[in-house]
C-alpha positions in Angstrom: 29.7 -24.0 35.5 28.9 -20.5 34.4 25.3 -19.0 35.8 22.9 -19.1 33.6 21.7 -15.6 31.8 17.9 -14.5 31.3 17.0 -13.8 27.7 16.9 -10.2 26.5 13.9 -8.2 27.2 11.5 -8.0 24.0 11.1 -4.8 22.7 8.2 -3.7 20.9 9.8 -3.7 17.4 10.5 -7.2 18.4 7.0 -8.4 19.0 5.9 -6.4 16.1 8.5 -8.7 14.0 7.6 -11.8 15.4 4.0 -11.2 15.2 4.0 -10.5 11.6 5.8 -13.8 10.9 4.3 -16.2 13.1 0.6 -15.0 13.9 -1.6 -17.7 12.6 -4.9 -15.6 12.5 -2.7 -13.3 10.2 -1.3 -16.2 8.2 -4.9 -17.3 7.6 -6.2 -13.9 6.5 -3.3 -13.9 3.7 -4.1 -17.2 2.7 -7.9 -15.9 2.1 -6.7 -13.3 0.2 -4.6 -15.6 -2.3 -7.7 -17.8 -2.5 -10.3 -14.7 -3.4 -7.3 -13.8 -6.0 -7.2 -17.4 -7.9 -11.3 -17.3 -7.9 -10.9 -14.2 -9.5 -8.3 -15.0 -12.1 -10.3 -18.1 -12.7 -13.4 -16.2 -13.6 -11.3 -14.8 -16.9 -11.2 -18.2 -18.2 -14.6 -18.1 -19.8 -13.1 -15.4 -22.1 -10.6 -17.9 -23.4 -10.8 -21.0 -26.1 -11.7 -24.3 -24.4 -9.8 -27.3 -25.9 -10.4 -30.9 -25.2 -8.9 -33.9 -26.3 -10.6 -37.6 -26.3 -9.9 -41.0 -27.3 -12.1 -43.7 -27.0 -11.9 -47.6 -27.5 -15.5 -49.4 -27.8 -16.0 -53.1 -28.4 -19.5 -54.2 -29.0 -21.7 -57.3 -29.7 -24.0 -57.8 -32.4 -26.7 -60.9 -32.5 -30.2 -61.7 -32.5 -29.9 -63.2 -29.1 -27.3 -63.7 -26.4 -26.7 -67.4 -27.3 -26.2 -66.5 -31.0 -23.1 -66.9 -32.6 -21.2 -64.1 -31.6 -20.6 -60.9 -33.8 -18.1 -58.1 -32.1 -17.0 -55.1 -33.5 -14.1 -52.6 -32.5 -14.3 -48.9 -32.9 -11.7 -46.5 -32.2 -12.0 -42.7 -32.3 -9.6 -39.7 -31.4 -10.9 -36.1 -31.1 -9.8 -32.6 -30.7 -12.4 -30.2 -30.0 -11.9 -26.4 -29.8 -14.7 -24.2 -28.5 -15.3 -20.6 -27.8 -17.8 -18.6 -25.7 -19.0 -15.6 -27.9 -21.8 -14.3 -25.5 -23.2 -15.5 -22.4 -25.7 -13.2 -21.9 -23.1 -11.3 -19.5 -22.6 -14.3 -16.8 -18.8 -13.8 -17.4 -19.0 -10.2 -16.3 -20.9 -10.8 -13.4 -18.9 -13.7 -12.4 -15.6 -11.7 -12.8 -17.4 -8.6 -10.9 -18.2 -10.7 -8.3 -14.6 -11.9 -7.7 -13.2 -8.9 -7.7 -15.9 -8.0 -4.9 -14.9 -10.9 -3.0 -11.1 -10.0 -3.6 -11.9 -6.8 -2.4 -13.8 -8.3 0.6 -10.7 -10.5 1.7 -8.3 -7.5 1.7 -10.5 -5.8 3.8 -10.9 -8.7 5.9 -7.2 -9.2 6.4 -6.5 -5.1 6.8 -9.1 -5.9 10.1 -7.4 -8.8 11.2 -4.3 -6.9 10.9 -5.8 -4.3 13.1 -7.4 -6.4 15.5 -4.0 -8.5 15.9 -2.0 -5.1 16.5 -4.6 -4.2 19.2 -4.0 -7.4 20.7 -0.4 -7.3 20.3 -0.3 -3.7 21.9 -2.7 -4.8 24.7 -0.3 -8.0 25.7 2.5 -6.1 25.6 1.5 -3.3 27.7 -0.1 -6.0 30.1 3.3 -7.8 30.5 4.9 -4.4 31.3 2.3 -3.7 33.8 2.7 -7.2 35.5 6.5 -6.1 35.7 5.8 -3.0 37.6 3.4 -4.2 39.5 5.8 -6.7 40.7 8.3 -3.7 41.5 5.1 -1.5 43.2 4.1 -4.9 45.3 7.5 -5.1 46.7 7.4 -1.5 47.3 4.3 -2.2 49.1 5.6 -4.9 51.1 8.3 -2.7 52.6 5.9 0.2 53.4 3.7 -2.4 55.1 7.0 -3.9 57.1 8.2 -0.3 58.1 4.7 0.4 59.5 4.3 -3.0 61.3 7.6 -2.5 62.8 6.8 1.0 63.9 3.4 -0.2 65.6 5.1 -3.1 67.1 7.8 -1.0 68.8 5.1 1.8 69.8 2.9 -1.2 71.3 5.8 -2.7 73.2 6.1 1.0 74.6 2.5 1.3 75.8 1.6 3.9 73.1 -0.6 1.5 70.8 -3.0 -0.7 71.3 -2.9 -4.1 70.0 -5.8 -4.0 67.5 -3.4 -1.3 65.7 -0.5 -3.8 65.8 -2.5 -6.9 64.5 -4.1 -4.5 61.8 -0.6 -3.7 60.8 0.4 -7.3 60.7 -2.6 -8.4 58.4 -2.0 -5.4 56.0 1.6 -6.8 55.7 0.4 -10.5 55.1 -1.9 -8.9 52.4 0.8 -7.2 50.6 2.5 -10.3 50.6 -0.3 -12.1 49.1 -0.8 -9.2 46.5 3.0 -9.8 45.5 2.4 -13.5 44.8 -1.0 -12.6 42.7 1.2 -10.0 40.7 3.5 -12.8 39.8 1.2 -14.7 38.7 -0.4 -11.9 36.6 3.2 -11.9 35.3 3.4 -15.3 34.3 -0.1 -15.2 32.6 1.0 -12.1 30.9 4.1 -14.0 29.0 1.8 -16.8 28.1 -0.6 -14.1 26.8 2.1 -12.3 24.4 3.1 -15.8 23.2 -0.3 -16.8 22.1 -0.4 -13.1 20.0 2.9 -13.5 18.4 2.5 -17.1 17.3 5.2 -18.7 18.9 6.9 -20.2 22.4 9.3 -17.1 23.9 12.4 -17.8 26.0 11.7 -17.5 29.5 11.4 -15.6 31.4 9.4 -13.2 29.1 10.4 -10.0 29.6 9.2 -6.7 27.8 11.7 -3.7 27.6 9.9 0.1 27.6 7.3 2.0 29.6 3.5 2.4 29.6 3.6 5.6 27.7 1.1 6.9 24.4 1.6 9.2 21.9 0.5 13.0 22.2 -3.0 13.5 21.7 -4.5 14.4 18.1 -6.4 17.1 17.1 -10.5 16.0 17.2 -11.0 14.6 13.7 -14.2 14.7 11.4 -15.5 11.4 12.4 -17.3 10.7 9.5 -14.7 11.3 7.1 -12.7 8.8 9.0 -15.4 6.3 8.8 -15.2 5.7 4.9 -11.7 4.7 5.7 -11.7 2.0 8.0 -12.0 -1.9 7.2 -15.4 -2.2 8.4 -16.7 0.3 5.7 -14.6 -1.3 2.8 -15.9 -4.7 3.8 -19.4 -3.3 3.4 -18.9 -1.7 0.3 -17.1 -5.0 -1.2 -20.5 -6.8 0.0 -22.3 -4.2 -1.8 -20.6 -4.4 -5.0 -20.8 -8.3 -4.6 -24.7 -8.0 -4.6 -24.3 -5.3 -7.7 -22.5 -8.1 -9.4 -25.5 -10.6 -8.5 -27.9 -8.6 -10.6 -25.7 -8.9 -13.7 -25.8 -12.7 -12.8 -29.6 -12.7 -12.5 -30.2 -11.0 -15.6 -28.2 -13.1 -17.7 -30.9 -15.5 -18.0 -32.8 -12.8 -20.5 -29.9 -13.0 -22.8 -29.2 -15.6 -25.5 -26.3 -17.9 -25.1 -23.7 -17.7 -28.4 -20.9 -20.4 -28.7 -18.9 -21.7 -31.5 -16.7 -24.8 -31.8 -14.6 -27.0 -34.4 -13.3 -30.6 -33.9 -11.0 -32.9 -35.9 -11.5 -36.4 -35.5 -10.4 -39.8 -36.6 -12.3 -43.1 -36.4 -11.2 -46.6 -37.5 -11.7 -50.4 -36.4 -8.0 -51.0 -35.9 -5.1 -48.9 -34.9 -3.5 -46.7 -36.4 -6.6 -44.6 -37.1 -7.0 -44.0 -40.8 -10.3 -42.2 -41.6 -10.1 -38.5 -40.2 -12.5 -35.6 -40.6 -13.3 -32.4 -39.2 -16.7 -30.7 -38.0 -17.7 -26.9 -37.2 -20.3 -25.8 -35.5 -22.2 -22.2 -34.4 -24.9 -22.5 -31.6 -27.3 -20.0 -30.4 -29.7 -20.9 -27.4 -32.4 -18.4 -26.0 -34.3 -19.3 -22.8 -38.2 -18.7 -23.8 -39.7 -19.9 -20.6 -38.3 -20.9 -17.6 -41.2 -21.2 -15.2 -40.5 -17.4 -13.8 -37.1 -18.5 -12.4 -35.4 -15.5 -14.3 -37.7 -12.7 -13.1 -37.5 -13.6 -9.4 -33.9 -14.0 -9.6 -33.6 -10.7 -10.7 -36.2 -9.4 -8.0 -33.7 -11.4 -5.1 -30.7 -9.8 -6.7 -32.4 -6.6 -6.7 -33.6 -6.5 -3.0 -30.3 -8.2 -1.7 -28.8 -4.8 -3.5 -30.9 -2.6 -2.0 -30.4 -4.5 1.6 -26.1 -4.1 1.1 -27.0 -0.3 0.3 -28.8 0.2 3.6 -26.2 -1.9 5.5 -23.4 0.3 4.2 -24.9 3.3 5.2 -25.8 1.9 8.7 -22.2 0.4 8.9 -20.6 3.7 8.1 -22.8 5.8 10.6 -22.0 2.9 13.0 -18.1 3.4 12.3 -18.1 6.7 12.9 -20.0 6.5 16.4 -17.6 3.6 17.1 -14.6 6.2 16.2 -16.3 8.8 18.2 -16.4 6.8 21.4 -12.9 5.4 21.0 -11.5 9.3 20.7 -13.6 10.2 23.4 -12.0 6.8 25.9 -8.4 7.4 24.6 -8.6 11.5 25.4 -10.5 10.7 28.9 -8.2 7.8 29.8 -5.1 9.8 29.0 -6.4 13.0 31.1 -7.2 10.3 33.8 -3.5 9.4 33.9 -2.2 13.1 34.3 -4.8 13.3 37.4 -3.3 10.1 38.8 0.1 11.0 38.5 -0.7 14.5 40.4 -2.6 12.5 43.1 0.4 10.0 43.3 2.5 12.5 44.0 0.3 14.2 46.7 -0.1 10.8 48.6 3.4 10.2 48.5 4.2 13.4 50.4 1.6 13.1 52.5 2.7 9.5 53.6 6.1 10.7 54.3 4.8 13.7 56.2 2.2 11.1 58.0 5.1 8.5 59.0 7.3 11.1 60.7 4.4 12.6 62.6 2.8 9.2 64.0 6.5 8.2 64.7 6.7 11.4 67.0 3.2 10.7 68.7 1.7 13.6 66.5 -0.8 11.5 64.9 -3.2 8.9 65.5 -2.8 5.2 64.1 -6.2 5.6 62.6 -5.0 8.6 60.6 -1.9 7.3 59.9 -3.4 4.1 58.6 -5.8 6.0 56.5 -3.0 8.0 54.6 -0.9 4.7 54.1 -3.7 3.0 52.7 -4.3 5.9 50.0 -0.5 6.2 49.0 -0.4 2.3 48.7 -3.6 2.1 46.5 -2.7 5.4 44.5 0.2 3.7 43.2 -1.7 0.7 41.9 -4.7 3.1 40.7 -1.9 5.1 38.8 -0.4 2.3 37.3 -3.8 0.7 36.1 -4.6 4.4 34.6 -1.4 3.8 32.6 -2.2 0.3 31.2 -5.8 1.6 30.7 -4.4 4.7 28.5 -2.6 2.3 26.4 -5.4 0.2 25.7 -7.7 2.8 24.8 -5.1 4.6 22.1 -4.7 0.7 21.0 -8.5 0.6 20.5 -8.7 3.9 19.0 -5.9 2.4 16.5 -8.1 -0.7 15.9 -11.1 1.6 15.4 -9.6 3.4 12.4 -7.9 0.0 11.1 -4.6 1.2 11.7 -2.0 -0.7 13.8 1.5 -1.7 13.8 1.0 -4.9 11.5 2.6 -4.0 7.9 
C-alpha cells in the first residue's frame, strides 16, 4: 500500500477563487442585487397597458319567499379589459427613482461585502501562514531550550552551577513544549477559520503557500477624495437618493390621477355566448381633502431627506477619518516589522555570543538566561509584527472598499 500524500498547499489565488465561488455571504449579497434589480424593473410596469380577462358563471334564485316555487336564472359573462394609467401624480416616477436608489444601495452593499470578505480571507490566510511559521519557531525554541538545559545540567554536575539554574532551564524547556502544543492548536483553528471564509471544507491538513509580506507603502493620499469612492459613501448617497424619491411620492397626493380603459364583453343565459358589446371610459380623480395626510407626508419626506443629507455629510467625514486611521496603522505596522527584524538579527547574534561565553564560564547564568529569553521572545514578536502588518494592510484595503474578490 502506497503512502498517503498531503494535499498541495493553497496559494492566495486558490483561496480567492474558492471564496468567490462558494462564500455564502457573497452569494447572499449577489442575490440582494438581483432582487433589487427585479423590483426596479417591476416599477416600470405602470407605464404599460394592463390587460385583464374575466369569465363568470352566475346562478340566481328569484321568488317572493324561500318556500315559493323556484325561479332560477343563469348568466354567463366574458370580458376583456384594457386599461392605461395616463398620469398618476408622479407616483410611478417616484417608485422608479426609489427602486433605482435601492438598486444602487444593493450594489454598494455588495461591494462592501466583497471588501469585508476579502479582508476576512486575507486575515485568515495570513493567520494560517502565521500558525505554520509559529510551529517552526516553537520547534526551534525547543531546540534552544534543550541545548541550554543540557549545558546547565552538565555545569551543575561539574559543580559550576547551582540547582536552581538547572530547574529553571528544565522549566523553560517544558514551557517551550507547551508553546508548541498551543501553536499546533492555533494551526488547526486557522485551517477551520479559512474554511469558513472560503465557504467549503478543505482537504486536510490545510496548508498555505506564501510568506507574510506586504506591498510597498503608497504615497500618503488625500483621504477626503478617497472617502467619496468608498462603499460607505455610496451607501449613504443611495439612501439620500431614496429619500429624495420619497418626496416625489409624498407630493403625488397634490396631483390628479388620470386613466383610460376599454372593454369588450359578452353575456348570455346559455353557452355559447351570443350577446356582445364594448365600452370605453376616461377617468380623472383629484383628492380635494384627505385630512391633511398629503401635507404631513410631504413634511415627513422633506425631513427624511434633510436627515439623509446630514448623514451623508457625517458618513463622508467618518469615512475620511477611518481611511486616515487605517493608513496610519498600516504605515506604523510596516515600520514596526523593519524594527523587529533588526532586533531579531541583533538578539540572534547576542545569543550566539552569550552561549559561547556561558559555555566557557565567562558569563553568569542570569545574564545568559536573560539573553536567551530575549532571543526566544523576539522570534515570536517579529512573527506577530509581520502578521499585524498584513492585517493592517487588509484593513486599509477594506476601508477603501478594495480587495481581491472580483
